[in-house]
C-alpha positions in Angstrom: 19.4 -61.1 77.3 22.2 -61.6 76.1 21.5 -59.6 73.1 20.7 -56.7 75.8 23.9 -56.8 77.5 25.8 -57.1 73.8 24.1 -53.7 72.5 24.3 -52.1 76.4 28.5 -53.4 76.1 29.1 -52.1 71.8 26.8 -48.9 73.3 29.2 -47.4 76.0 32.0 -48.5 73.6 31.3 -46.2 71.2 32.4 -42.3 70.6 29.7 -39.8 71.9 26.6 -39.4 69.5 26.4 -36.1 68.5 24.2 -34.0 70.1 22.6 -33.0 67.2 21.7 -36.7 66.2 21.1 -37.3 69.5 18.0 -35.0 69.3 16.6 -36.3 66.2 16.5 -39.7 67.9 14.7 -38.3 71.1 12.4 -35.9 68.9 11.3 -38.5 65.9 11.0 -41.0 69.9 8.4 -38.5 71.0 6.5 -37.8 69.1 6.3 -40.6 66.6 6.4 -43.9 70.0 4.8 -46.5 68.2 7.0 -45.9 64.7 10.3 -44.8 66.2 11.4 -48.3 66.8 11.7 -47.1 62.1 15.1 -46.0 62.9 18.0 -47.0 63.6 19.8 -47.7 67.0 22.3 -45.6 67.6 25.8 -48.1 67.0 24.0 -49.5 63.5 24.0 -45.9 62.2 27.5 -45.5 63.6 28.7 -48.8 61.8 27.8 -48.1 58.7 28.5 -44.9 58.7 32.1 -46.2 59.6 31.6 -48.3 55.8 30.9 -45.4 54.2 33.9 -43.5 55.3 36.5 -46.4 55.6 34.5 -47.2 51.9 35.3 -43.3 51.0 32.4 -43.7 49.5 30.6 -39.6 48.8 27.6 -40.6 47.3 25.1 -42.5 49.3 21.5 -43.6 48.4 19.3 -44.1 50.8 15.9 -46.2 50.6 13.2 -45.0 53.6 14.8 -41.9 55.5 11.8 -41.9 58.0 12.4 -39.6 59.5 16.1 -38.4 58.6 18.6 -40.0 62.0 20.9 -42.0 59.3 20.7 -39.9 56.5 22.3 -37.3 58.6 24.6 -39.1 60.0 24.9 -40.6 56.5 26.2 -37.2 56.0 28.4 -36.7 58.5 30.8 -39.7 56.9 29.9 -38.5 53.7 32.0 -34.4 53.7 30.7 -32.1 52.3 32.1 -32.8 49.3 29.9 -35.7 49.1 26.2 -35.7 48.7 23.7 -37.9 51.0 19.9 -38.7 48.3 17.0 -40.0 50.4 13.7 -40.8 50.0 11.4 -42.0 52.1 7.4 -42.3 50.3 5.4 -41.8 52.8 4.6 -37.6 53.0 4.0 -36.8 56.4 7.4 -38.4 57.5 9.3 -37.5 54.9 8.3 -33.4 56.1 10.0 -34.5 59.0 13.0 -35.5 57.7 13.7 -32.4 55.5 12.9 -30.0 58.6 15.5 -32.7 59.9 18.0 -32.5 57.5 17.8 -28.3 56.5 18.6 -27.8 60.0 21.3 -29.6 60.7 24.8 -29.3 60.4 25.4 -30.9 57.2 
């Protein structure tokens, strides 16, 4: 229960999730309910993006992108001059990630 309260506190005191990221997260939960737990949580993804921003990283390698949620969070952090390379071995899931990434604002 304490973990749930901490997670709730973190979500309530974090900046708002970008609408496109929210859509990707919700679509993933609907399309892949048994596997949606594989996607990073909102707070976790924002934390990763914050680390990238703090480090001023311009190149990121992600192993296992699932539907692209975290890759998109990282892309928002590296900016237009940066690149995120994300690898996914499941071709069906990779196709979903590719669609999500191609339709994104990053």
